[in-house]
C-alpha positions as CSV (number, residue, x, y, z in Angstrom):
1,M,0.0,0.0,0.0
2,A,1.4,3.4,-1.0
3,E,2.6,5.7,1.8
4,P,0.2,8.6,2.3
5,L,1.5,12.0,1.3
6,L,0.4,13.4,4.7
7,R,0.0,11.5,7.9
8,V,-1.1,13.4,11.0
9,H,-1.0,11.5,14.3
10,D,-2.2,12.6,17.7
11,L,-1.9,16.3,16.8
12,R,-2.5,18.5,19.9
13,T,-2.3,22.3,19.6
14,Y,-2.9,24.2,22.8
15,F,-3.1,27.9,23.7
16,Y,-1.9,28.9,27.1
17,T,-4.1,31.9,28.1
18,E,-5.1,33.7,31.3
19,N,-8.4,31.9,31.2
20,G,-6.7,28.5,31.1
21,V,-5.4,26.1,28.5
22,A,-7.4,26.1,25.3
23,R,-7.1,22.7,23.8
24,S,-8.1,23.8,20.3
25,V,-6.8,20.7,18.5
26,D,-6.8,17.7,20.9
27,G,-5.6,14.4,19.5
28,V,-6.4,14.6,15.8
29,S,-5.2,11.9,13.4
30,F,-5.8,11.5,9.7
31,E,-4.1,10.8,6.4
32,I,-4.2,12.3,2.9
33,G,-3.1,10.4,-0.2
34,A,-1.4,11.7,-3.3
35,G,-3.9,13.4,-5.6
36,E,-6.7,13.1,-3.0
37,T,-9.2,15.7,-2.0
38,V,-10.3,15.5,1.6
39,G,-12.9,17.7,3.3
40,L,-12.6,18.9,6.9
41,V,-15.9,20.2,8.2
42,G,-17.5,21.5,11.3
43,E,-18.8,24.6,13.0
44,S,-16.7,27.7,13.8
45,G,-14.7,27.0,16.9
46,C,-14.3,23.3,16.4
47,G,-10.6,23.4,15.5
48,K,-10.5,23.3,11.7
49,S,-8.4,26.4,11.0
50,V,-6.0,25.7,13.9
51,T,-5.5,22.3,12.4
52,A,-4.6,23.9,9.1
53,L,-2.2,26.4,10.7
54,S,-0.6,23.6,12.7
55,L,0.1,21.7,9.4
56,M,1.9,24.8,8.1
57,R,3.7,25.3,11.4
58,L,2.2,28.8,11.7
59,I,1.2,28.5,15.4
60,R,2.7,31.3,17.4
61,P,2.7,32.0,21.2
62,P,0.7,31.7,23.4
63,G,-0.1,28.6,21.2
64,R,2.2,25.6,20.6
65,I,2.1,22.2,19.1
66,E,2.4,19.8,22.0
67,P,5.2,17.2,22.3
68,G,4.2,13.8,20.9
69,S,2.3,15.3,18.0
70,E,3.3,14.0,14.6
71,I,2.9,15.7,11.1
72,R,4.7,13.5,8.6
73,F,4.7,15.0,5.1
74,D,6.2,13.2,2.1
75,G,8.4,11.1,4.5
76,K,9.6,14.2,6.5
77,E,8.5,15.0,10.1
78,L,7.4,18.6,10.2
79,V,6.9,19.1,13.9
80,T,10.6,18.8,14.7
81,L,11.8,20.5,11.5
82,D,13.9,23.6,12.1
83,E,12.3,26.9,11.0
84,K,14.7,27.5,8.0
85,S,13.8,24.0,6.6
86,M,10.1,24.6,7.3
87,R,10.2,27.9,5.3
88,A,11.4,25.8,2.3
89,V,8.4,23.5,2.7
90,R,5.8,26.3,2.9
91,G,4.8,27.6,-0.5
92,A,7.0,25.2,-2.4
93,H,5.6,21.8,-1.1
94,I,2.6,22.8,1.0
95,A,0.6,25.9,0.1
96,M,-2.4,27.5,1.7
97,V,-5.4,29.3,0.2
98,F,-7.0,31.6,2.8
99,Q,-10.7,32.5,3.0
100,E,-10.2,36.3,2.8
101,P,-7.9,37.2,-0.1
102,M,-7.6,40.9,1.0
103,T,-5.8,39.8,4.2
104,A,-3.6,37.3,2.2
105,L,-2.5,39.8,-0.4
106,N,-0.3,42.8,0.3
107,P,-2.1,46.0,-0.8
108,V,1.0,47.9,-1.8
109,F,2.4,45.5,-4.3
110,S,1.0,44.5,-7.7
111,V,-0.5,41.0,-7.9
112,G,2.2,40.0,-10.4
113,D,5.0,41.1,-8.1
114,Q,3.5,39.0,-5.2
115,I,3.3,35.8,-7.3
116,A,6.7,36.4,-8.8
117,E,8.1,36.9,-5.2
118,V,7.0,33.3,-4.4
119,V,8.9,32.0,-7.4
120,R,12.1,33.9,-6.6
121,V,12.1,32.9,-2.9
122,H,11.7,29.1,-3.7
123,H,13.2,28.8,-7.1
124,G,15.6,31.7,-7.6
125,G,16.2,32.9,-11.2
126,S,15.8,36.3,-12.7
127,K,13.0,38.8,-12.1
128,R,12.0,38.6,-15.7
129,E,11.6,34.8,-15.5
130,A,9.6,35.0,-12.3
131,W,7.4,37.7,-13.8
132,R,6.8,35.5,-16.9
133,R,5.8,32.6,-14.6
134,A,3.4,34.9,-12.6
135,V,1.6,36.0,-15.8
136,E,1.4,32.3,-16.9
137,M,-0.3,31.4,-13.6
138,L,-2.8,34.3,-13.8
139,E,-3.7,32.9,-17.2
140,T,-3.9,29.3,-15.8
141,V,-6.4,30.4,-13.1
142,G,-8.6,32.0,-15.7
143,I,-7.9,35.7,-15.2
144,P,-8.5,37.6,-18.5
145,S,-5.8,39.9,-19.9
146,P,-3.2,38.4,-17.5
147,E,-0.4,40.7,-18.6
148,Q,-2.4,43.8,-17.8
149,R,-3.9,42.3,-14.5
150,A,-0.4,41.4,-13.3
151,H,0.4,45.1,-13.0
152,E,-2.8,45.9,-11.0
153,Y,-3.1,46.0,-7.2
154,P,-5.5,43.8,-5.1
155,H,-8.0,46.7,-4.6
156,Q,-8.4,47.0,-8.3
157,L,-9.7,43.4,-8.7
158,S,-13.1,41.9,-7.8
159,G,-13.4,39.4,-5.0
160,G,-13.5,36.5,-7.3
161,M,-10.4,37.6,-9.2
162,R,-8.5,38.2,-5.9
163,Q,-9.3,34.6,-4.8
164,R,-8.0,33.4,-8.2
165,V,-4.8,35.4,-7.5
166,V,-4.4,33.7,-4.1
167,I,-4.9,30.3,-5.8
168,A,-2.3,31.3,-8.4
169,M,0.2,32.1,-5.6
170,A,-0.6,28.8,-3.9
171,L,0.0,26.7,-7.1
172,V,2.8,28.6,-8.7
173,M,5.4,26.2,-7.3
174,N,3.3,23.2,-8.1
175,P,3.0,22.1,-4.4
176,A,2.1,18.5,-3.5
177,L,-0.5,19.6,-1.0
178,V,-2.8,22.7,-1.0
179,I,-4.8,23.6,2.2
180,A,-7.8,25.6,1.2
181,D,-9.3,27.2,4.3
182,E,-12.9,28.3,3.5
183,P,-11.8,29.5,0.0
184,T,-15.3,30.5,-1.1
185,T,-16.9,31.9,2.1
186,A,-16.5,35.6,1.1
187,L,-17.8,35.0,-2.5
188,D,-21.3,35.0,-4.0
189,V,-22.8,31.7,-5.1
190,T,-21.9,32.0,-8.8
191,I,-18.3,32.9,-8.1
192,Q,-18.1,30.1,-5.5
193,A,-19.0,27.5,-8.1
194,Q,-16.4,28.9,-10.5
195,I,-13.6,28.8,-7.8
196,L,-14.5,25.2,-6.9
197,E,-14.5,24.2,-10.5
198,L,-11.1,25.9,-10.9
199,L,-9.7,23.9,-8.0
200,R,-10.9,20.7,-9.5
201,E,-9.4,21.5,-12.9
202,L,-6.1,22.5,-11.4
203,Q,-6.0,19.4,-9.3
204,Q,-6.5,17.2,-12.4
205,K,-3.8,19.2,-14.3
206,F,-1.2,19.2,-11.5
207,G,-2.1,16.1,-9.5
208,T,-2.2,18.2,-6.3
209,S,-3.7,16.9,-3.0
210,I,-6.2,19.2,-1.5
211,L,-7.4,19.6,2.1
212,L,-10.6,21.6,1.8
213,I,-11.7,23.2,5.1
214,T,-15.3,24.3,5.1
215,H,-18.5,24.5,7.1
216,D,-20.6,24.0,3.9
217,L,-21.6,20.4,3.3
218,G,-23.0,21.4,-0.1
219,V,-19.4,22.3,-1.2
220,V,-18.1,19.0,0.3
221,A,-20.7,16.9,-1.6
222,E,-19.5,18.3,-4.9
223,T,-15.8,18.5,-4.3
224,V,-14.2,15.8,-2.1
225,S,-13.8,12.1,-2.0
226,R,-13.6,11.7,1.8
227,V,-14.9,13.7,4.7
228,I,-13.5,14.4,8.2
229,V,-16.0,15.9,10.7
230,M,-14.5,17.8,13.6
231,Y,-16.2,18.9,16.9
232,G,-14.7,20.1,20.1
233,G,-11.1,19.9,18.8
234,E,-11.5,16.2,17.9
235,I,-12.4,14.1,14.9
236,V,-15.9,12.7,15.5
237,E,-16.6,11.0,12.2
238,E,-14.7,10.1,9.0
239,A,-16.0,8.4,5.9
240,P,-16.1,8.4,2.1
241,V,-18.3,11.3,1.0
242,G,-21.1,9.1,-0.5
243,E,-21.3,6.9,2.6
244,L,-21.3,9.9,5.0
245,F,-24.3,11.5,3.2
246,A,-26.1,8.2,2.9
247,R,-25.3,6.6,6.3
248,S,-23.9,9.2,8.7
249,H,-23.4,7.8,12.2
250,H,-22.5,10.5,14.6
251,P,-25.4,12.6,15.9
252,Y,-23.4,15.8,15.2
253,T,-22.9,14.8,11.6
254,E,-26.7,14.0,11.4
255,G,-27.4,17.5,12.7
256,L,-25.2,19.2,10.2
257,L,-26.8,17.2,7.3
258,A,-30.3,18.0,8.7
259,A,-29.5,21.7,8.8
260,M,-28.7,21.8,5.1
261,P,-31.4,23.6,3.2
262,H,-33.1,21.6,0.4
263,V,-35.0,22.8,-2.7
264,G,-38.7,23.1,-1.8
265,Q,-38.1,23.1,1.9
266,E,-40.3,25.5,3.9
267,R,-38.2,28.2,5.5
268,D,-39.5,27.6,9.0
269,R,-38.8,23.9,8.8
270,L,-35.0,24.3,8.7
271,A,-33.4,22.1,11.4
272,T,-30.9,23.5,13.8
273,I,-28.5,22.0,16.4
274,P,-29.3,23.4,19.8
275,G,-26.6,25.2,21.8
276,S,-23.1,26.0,20.5
277,V,-19.5,24.7,20.5
278,P,-18.2,25.2,24.1
279,P,-14.9,27.2,24.5
280,P,-11.8,25.0,24.1
281,T,-10.8,25.9,27.7
282,M,-14.0,24.1,28.9
283,W,-14.5,20.9,26.9
284,P,-17.1,18.9,28.9
285,N,-16.2,15.5,30.3
286,G,-17.4,12.4,28.5
287,C,-18.6,13.0,24.9
288,R,-18.0,16.6,24.0
289,F,-21.3,16.7,22.1
290,H,-23.5,15.2,24.9
291,D,-25.3,18.4,26.0
292,R,-26.4,19.0,22.4
293,C,-27.2,15.4,21.5
294,P,-30.8,14.0,21.3
295,Y,-29.6,10.5,22.1
296,A,-27.2,11.2,25.0
297,W,-27.4,9.0,28.2
298,E,-25.4,8.5,31.4
299,R,-22.5,6.8,29.6
300,C,-22.0,9.8,27.3
301,V,-21.6,12.1,30.3
302,A,-19.2,9.8,32.1
303,E,-17.1,8.1,29.4
304,H,-15.2,9.8,26.6
305,P,-15.9,7.7,23.4
306,P,-13.1,6.3,21.3
307,L,-13.3,6.2,17.5
308,Y,-15.4,3.2,16.7
309,Q,-15.0,1.3,13.4
310,I,-18.4,1.6,11.7
311,G,-17.4,0.2,8.3
312,E,-14.3,-0.6,6.3
313,H,-13.5,3.1,5.8
314,H,-15.9,4.6,8.3
315,I,-15.2,5.7,11.9
316,S,-17.4,7.5,14.5
317,R,-16.7,8.8,18.0
318,C,-20.0,7.8,19.4
319,H,-21.2,5.1,21.9
320,L,-24.2,4.4,19.7
321,A,-21.8,2.1,17.8
322,E,-22.1,-0.3,20.8
323,E,-25.6,0.6,21.9
324,P,-27.5,1.4,18.6
325,E,-30.9,0.7,20.3
326,R,-30.6,4.1,22.0
327,R,-31.5,5.8,18.7
328,A,-35.0,4.6,19.2
329,H,-35.5,7.0,22.1
330,P,-34.4,10.5,21.2
331,H,-35.1,13.3,23.6
332,E,-34.7,17.0,24.0
333,P,-30.9,17.9,24.3
334,A,-29.8,19.6,27.5
335,A,-28.7,22.6,25.5
336,A,-32.2,23.1,24.2
337,K,-33.6,22.9,27.7
338,A,-31.1,25.4,28.9
339,G,-32.1,27.8,26.1
340,A,-35.8,27.4,26.7
């Protein structure tokens, strides 16, 4: 069996604050194969973006990646890599597409200069050659009149064009892995579809692996082959995308799927998950979802669930795997009662 491009094992990223230790990412393990697109989903505050920043080694004090965490990329352990070597990995081998391009782009440099700078930092060569490569990438990501646009500044471009520039910067060195953190959140629906289609086309062209971080299960359904669901700093379910939508197991995943709007659905019938993700300084004992779960019972409060094997490629962090009969007796979650 081929070695995965990325193997993350027991990743723990904690922030040491005046209010206590925030265990933002707390024992996360997963793999991504070469050329694979994996979705990482969950509500805001569940640990998705901190996971992405950890993979790029961009965690800064008061945060740190805890000893014992492993991030193995293309046979190289990144957690213990010195900063100079890690800078050579960022951009050239692992690149990131951020959700808000105006914060990712420097307003005082032209977009061509910013893409060319990535080339010169990682590849060297002349300014002329780097500029030519920047124009090529703008054309590759579908920006019209790329030679003209290369001379323009971020504020002169539309939101969709700026996101294409960020993607061009991420792919200019043909990295093996692209981490796309909510790449379509700030865009309207039509532009979202164009950006997702662009990512698919570029993946087919370059053979890049993609970790797509999003809270939008509609985006996941159309884009990825496998889905990882996070809640409370942990992975709570992982499955191939078709199986997750057809046979989700964890009650949190069920809630996310039920909350998706459907064509013809009455507006007042849209389902919600009661309560909210607790702060990472105060993860509850037992199952971290128990106070929002319609099936929770005493075991869920007392015993932290492991990841149970549900199918050949399907895992779930829920005691219902051992006591499925509990599904027959749903009740009002504690979070709903508290909010009443």
